[in-house]
C-alpha positions as CSV (number, residue, x, y, z in Angstrom):
1,M,54.4,5.5,5.4
2,N,52.9,8.8,7.3
3,V,49.0,8.2,8.6
4,S,46.5,10.6,10.3
5,I,43.8,9.5,12.4
6,I,40.1,11.1,12.7
7,G,38.3,10.7,15.3
8,T,41.2,9.7,17.8
9,T,39.1,10.5,21.1
10,G,36.8,7.6,20.7
11,Y,37.3,3.6,21.7
12,G,38.0,2.7,18.0
13,G,40.6,5.7,17.4
14,G,42.0,5.1,20.3
15,E,42.5,2.0,19.7
16,L,44.3,2.6,16.1
17,F,47.0,4.8,17.7
18,R,47.8,1.9,20.2
19,I,48.0,-0.7,17.0
20,L,49.6,2.3,15.0
21,H,51.6,3.1,17.7
22,H,54.2,0.2,17.2
23,H,53.4,-0.5,13.1
24,P,57.1,-0.6,11.7
25,V,55.8,1.2,8.5
26,F,53.1,3.6,9.3
27,R,54.1,6.3,11.5
28,I,51.0,8.6,13.2
29,Q,51.6,11.8,11.5
30,S,48.7,13.6,13.2
31,V,45.3,12.7,15.1
32,H,42.6,15.1,15.0
33,T,38.7,15.6,16.6
34,T,36.0,18.4,16.1
35,R,36.2,18.5,19.7
36,E,38.6,20.8,22.2
37,E,42.1,21.2,20.4
38,I,44.0,19.5,24.1
39,P,47.3,17.3,24.0
40,L,46.0,13.6,23.4
41,D,47.3,12.5,26.9
42,Q,44.8,14.5,28.5
43,E,41.8,12.9,26.5
44,F,43.3,9.7,27.4
45,P,45.8,9.3,30.2
46,H,47.1,6.6,29.6
47,L,49.3,7.8,26.9
48,N,51.0,10.4,29.2
49,G,54.8,9.7,28.4
50,I,54.0,7.8,25.4
51,T,53.1,10.7,23.1
52,N,53.3,14.5,22.8
53,L,50.7,14.7,20.2
54,K,48.1,17.2,20.0
55,L,44.6,16.7,19.0
56,E,44.0,19.3,15.8
57,H,40.7,20.3,14.2
58,I,40.3,18.5,10.6
59,D,41.6,20.4,7.4
60,T,41.4,17.9,4.9
61,E,44.3,19.6,2.6
62,E,46.7,19.7,5.4
63,I,46.3,16.3,6.5
64,A,46.6,15.0,2.3
65,K,49.5,16.8,2.1
66,H,51.6,15.0,5.0
67,S,50.2,12.2,5.6
68,D,49.9,9.0,2.4
69,I,46.4,7.2,4.8
70,V,43.8,8.8,6.8
71,F,41.8,6.6,9.0
72,I,38.3,8.2,9.9
73,A,37.1,7.0,12.9
74,A,33.9,9.5,12.9
75,P,30.3,8.4,14.0
76,S,27.9,7.6,11.1
77,G,26.4,11.0,9.6
78,V,29.8,12.5,10.0
79,S,32.2,10.6,8.4
80,S,30.3,10.8,5.3
81,K,30.6,15.0,5.2
82,L,34.9,14.0,5.0
83,V,34.9,11.7,2.9
84,P,34.2,13.5,0.0
85,A,36.9,16.3,0.9
86,F,39.2,13.8,1.5
87,A,38.5,11.5,-1.9
88,E,39.9,14.8,-4.1
89,T,43.0,14.9,-2.6
90,G,43.9,11.5,-3.9
91,I,44.8,10.2,-0.4
92,Q,43.9,7.0,1.1
93,I,40.9,6.4,3.1
94,I,39.8,3.4,5.3
95,D,36.4,4.5,6.8
96,L,35.3,3.0,10.1
97,S,31.5,4.2,10.1
98,G,29.1,2.9,8.7
99,D,28.9,5.2,5.7
100,L,30.1,3.7,2.8
101,R,28.9,0.1,3.6
102,L,26.0,0.1,2.2
103,T,25.6,0.3,-1.7
104,D,22.0,1.7,-1.9
105,G,21.9,4.9,-0.8
106,E,18.1,4.6,0.6
107,V,18.7,1.6,2.2
108,Y,21.6,3.8,4.1
109,R,18.7,6.5,5.1
110,K,16.4,4.0,5.9
111,W,18.7,2.2,8.8
112,Y,21.2,5.3,9.6
113,K,18.5,8.1,9.6
114,H,21.2,10.3,7.8
115,E,21.8,11.7,4.3
116,P,23.7,9.6,2.2
117,V,26.8,10.1,0.1
118,D,27.2,10.4,-3.2
119,S,26.7,7.1,-5.2
120,R,29.9,7.6,-7.2
121,L,31.8,7.6,-4.2
122,L,29.7,4.4,-2.7
123,E,30.8,2.7,-6.7
124,K,34.3,3.6,-5.4
125,A,34.3,1.9,-1.9
126,V,35.7,-1.3,-1.3
127,Y,34.1,-3.4,1.4
128,G,37.1,-4.4,3.6
129,L,35.9,-7.8,4.6
130,S,40.1,-8.9,4.7
131,E,39.4,-12.6,4.6
132,W,37.0,-12.3,1.6
133,N,38.1,-9.2,-0.3
134,K,41.5,-9.3,-0.2
135,E,42.3,-8.5,-4.2
136,K,39.9,-5.5,-4.4
137,I,41.5,-4.2,-1.1
138,M,44.9,-4.4,-2.7
139,D,43.7,-2.3,-5.4
140,A,41.9,0.2,-3.5
141,K,41.8,4.1,-2.3
142,L,38.8,3.9,-1.0
143,I,37.9,0.9,2.3
144,A,34.6,0.7,3.8
145,N,35.9,-0.9,7.2
146,P,32.9,-4.0,8.3
147,G,30.9,-3.3,11.5
148,C,31.6,-5.2,14.5
149,Y,28.8,-7.9,14.3
150,P,29.1,-8.0,10.5
151,T,32.6,-9.1,11.1
152,A,31.9,-11.7,13.5
153,T,29.0,-12.5,12.0
154,L,30.0,-13.3,8.0
155,L,33.4,-15.0,8.9
156,G,31.4,-17.4,10.9
157,L,28.9,-17.7,7.9
158,A,31.0,-17.7,4.8
159,P,32.0,-21.0,4.2
160,V,29.0,-22.8,4.4
161,V,27.3,-20.0,2.4
162,K,29.5,-19.7,-0.1
163,E,29.1,-23.7,-0.8
164,R,25.8,-23.3,-0.6
165,L,25.1,-26.1,2.3
166,I,22.5,-24.7,4.4
167,T,18.9,-23.6,3.5
168,P,18.7,-20.2,2.6
169,D,15.4,-19.3,4.5
170,M,16.7,-19.4,7.4
171,I,19.4,-18.0,9.4
172,I,19.2,-16.9,12.6
173,I,21.9,-15.0,14.3
174,D,22.2,-14.4,18.0
175,A,24.6,-12.1,18.8
176,K,25.9,-10.2,22.3
177,S,28.7,-7.1,22.8
178,G,30.4,-6.0,25.5
179,A,29.7,-1.8,26.8
180,S,32.4,-0.5,24.6
181,G,30.4,-0.9,21.2
182,A,28.4,1.6,22.1
183,G,31.2,4.4,21.8
184,R,32.2,6.6,24.9
185,S,28.8,8.7,25.1
186,V,27.3,9.4,27.9
187,T,24.1,7.4,28.0
188,K,21.6,6.2,30.8
189,S,21.4,2.8,29.6
190,L,25.6,2.6,29.8
191,L,26.1,3.6,33.5
192,F,27.9,1.3,35.6
193,S,24.6,0.6,37.8
194,E,22.5,-0.3,34.5
195,I,24.8,-3.1,33.0
196,N,26.8,-4.3,35.6
197,E,25.0,-8.2,36.8
198,N,22.2,-7.3,33.9
199,F,21.7,-8.7,30.5
200,R,19.4,-7.3,27.8
201,I,18.6,-7.4,24.1
202,Y,18.1,-3.9,22.1
203,K,17.3,-3.2,18.9
204,V,15.1,-5.6,18.4
205,N,15.0,-6.7,14.6
206,E,16.1,-3.2,13.8
207,H,19.9,-3.0,14.3
208,Q,21.8,-1.1,11.7
209,H,24.0,-4.2,10.9
210,I,21.3,-5.9,9.8
211,P,21.2,-4.6,5.7
212,E,25.5,-5.1,5.8
213,I,25.3,-8.4,6.7
214,Q,22.1,-9.1,4.2
215,Q,24.3,-7.3,1.3
216,Q,27.3,-9.0,1.4
217,L,25.5,-12.8,2.0
218,N,23.6,-12.2,-1.0
219,L,26.9,-11.2,-2.7
220,W,27.7,-15.0,-2.0
221,D,24.4,-16.5,-2.5
222,A,21.1,-14.1,-4.1
223,E,19.2,-16.9,-2.3
224,V,19.5,-15.8,1.1
225,A,16.5,-14.9,2.3
226,P,15.9,-11.7,4.9
227,I,18.0,-12.9,8.2
228,T,16.9,-12.6,11.9
229,F,19.3,-10.2,13.7
230,N,19.1,-9.4,17.2
231,T,21.6,-8.3,19.6
232,H,22.5,-8.0,23.7
233,L,24.6,-5.8,25.7
234,L,26.6,-7.8,28.1
235,P,27.9,-6.7,30.8
236,I,31.8,-6.3,30.0
237,I,33.6,-3.7,28.5
238,R,34.6,-5.7,25.3
239,G,34.1,-8.6,22.6
240,I,31.4,-10.0,20.5
241,M,30.3,-13.3,20.4
242,A,27.6,-14.5,17.4
243,T,25.6,-17.6,17.8
244,I,24.4,-18.6,14.2
245,Y,21.5,-21.3,13.7
246,V,21.6,-22.7,10.3
247,K,20.0,-25.7,8.3
248,L,22.1,-27.6,6.5
249,S,20.6,-28.7,3.3
250,E,22.8,-32.2,3.1
251,N,23.4,-34.7,5.8
252,M,27.0,-33.5,6.8
253,D,28.8,-34.2,10.5
254,T,30.7,-31.6,12.7
255,D,34.1,-33.5,11.6
256,R,33.5,-32.8,8.2
257,L,32.7,-28.8,8.3
258,I,35.4,-28.5,10.9
259,E,37.8,-29.5,8.0
260,L,35.6,-27.5,5.4
261,Y,36.5,-24.7,7.7
262,K,39.9,-25.1,8.0
263,E,40.1,-25.4,4.6
264,H,38.5,-22.2,3.8
265,Y,40.5,-19.9,6.2
266,L,44.1,-21.7,5.6
267,Q,45.6,-18.8,4.4
268,H,44.1,-16.6,6.3
269,P,46.3,-16.3,10.0
270,F,43.5,-14.1,12.1
271,V,40.8,-16.7,11.9
272,R,40.7,-19.8,14.2
273,I,38.7,-23.0,13.6
274,R,38.3,-24.8,17.2
275,Q,38.8,-28.6,17.5
276,K,35.5,-30.8,17.7
277,G,33.7,-30.3,21.1
278,K,35.1,-27.0,22.0
279,F,34.5,-23.3,21.6
280,P,35.7,-19.8,22.0
281,S,35.2,-17.5,24.5
282,V,35.5,-13.8,23.9
283,K,38.4,-13.3,26.6
284,E,40.1,-15.4,24.0
285,V,40.3,-12.7,21.6
286,S,40.8,-10.1,23.8
287,G,43.1,-7.3,22.7
288,S,43.7,-9.3,19.1
289,N,43.1,-9.2,15.3
290,Y,41.4,-12.3,15.8
291,C,38.4,-14.1,14.7
292,D,38.0,-17.5,16.3
293,I,35.3,-19.9,15.4
294,G,33.7,-23.2,16.7
295,L,30.8,-25.8,14.7
296,H,28.6,-28.0,16.0
297,V,26.3,-30.1,13.9
298,D,23.0,-31.2,16.1
299,E,21.9,-34.0,14.3
300,R,18.7,-34.6,15.8
301,T,17.5,-31.3,14.4
302,G,20.0,-31.0,11.0
303,R,21.0,-27.4,12.5
304,L,24.3,-26.3,12.2
305,T,25.2,-24.3,15.3
306,I,28.3,-21.8,14.7
307,V,30.1,-19.9,17.4
308,S,31.9,-16.9,15.9
309,V,34.1,-14.4,18.6
310,I,35.7,-11.4,18.0
311,D,37.4,-8.1,19.9
312,N,34.5,-5.3,18.7
313,L,37.1,-2.8,18.7
314,M,39.9,-4.4,17.0
315,K,39.1,-7.2,14.6
316,G,35.8,-5.3,14.7
317,A,37.1,-1.8,14.3
318,A,41.0,-1.1,14.4
319,S,42.9,-3.8,13.8
320,Q,41.0,-5.0,10.9
321,A,41.2,-1.4,9.7
322,V,45.0,-1.7,9.8
323,Q,45.0,-4.9,8.2
324,N,43.7,-3.8,5.2
325,A,46.0,-0.4,5.2
326,N,48.9,-3.5,5.2
327,L,47.3,-5.0,2.2
328,M,46.2,-1.6,0.3
329,N,49.7,-1.2,0.5
330,G,51.3,-4.5,-0.1
331,L,52.8,-5.3,3.1
332,N,52.0,-8.4,4.7
333,E,48.5,-8.5,6.3
334,K,49.7,-9.3,9.7
335,M,52.2,-6.8,10.3
336,G,52.2,-4.4,13.5
337,L,48.9,-7.1,14.3
338,E,50.3,-10.1,15.7
339,F,49.3,-9.5,19.2
340,V,49.0,-12.5,21.4
341,P,45.1,-12.1,23.0
342,L,45.2,-10.6,26.4
343,Y,44.7,-13.3,29.5
344,P,42.9,-13.4,31.4
């Protein structure tokens, strides 16, 4: 099957290229940008000798004519202008921006500060949280790929929220990400001298991923109250750690909850649950499609601490998008994604 990538000059688009280049079924037909049309290896010198593809401008009809799937890794606000034209062609669309994730256009306008796409398209878009929406993804033509923070957070919370094992009015998420999550744009706050040997909070109680997380939690349990969610910038390149605090609604110990999580994710090969007393670090999932989760019940407070880690560019973006493409086309969801994490 032929695929095209839009937004190939970003980190997420670059990871899509790396994954799809080795995929046994998907073949990269073309790569696209809104910027200068140059050979891809001029934008990414590490691809020298690996590809002869040239960055092309975006022509929806031509892309749809030669490809079966288009991955849109353009920024929010840009992607929303491309999706309607692609939707008319019948091509499979996987959108990695936030433009299709929120079902309420007014909520999107408030948090993203852009005009929302037509509500009829939002209704067609399937939220691509691979482990929890598999059946809908398999029948979809239009996928809203989840955000990086929501992926780590929702995979960590899903079992206890769906089983109604926590009090719904106190969910606190303390999340941290590497600098690549902000993209390749030149920003003062992302200069090496600003982030090295530093650690800071940003978008305090205002991160645009809050409504995305809240929306999915309320689909699992309508009683879940507004969450507290804050993000921090780590002085590393890639990786997300979401440390989540919830109050248990009944007495449960760590062993029982670990077994619950293992049962829920038994058929999901990319979620790994740690043994009691063991907690994951971001390095242990780097370059992979894995989400690793560690759990601990504090019997003194009755609170459960959930530690969920992913690679923000992989499970949080590109590799989850390919996992969704596999599911959409009846392929084994692991196809082309069984990377061993990079370590150290």
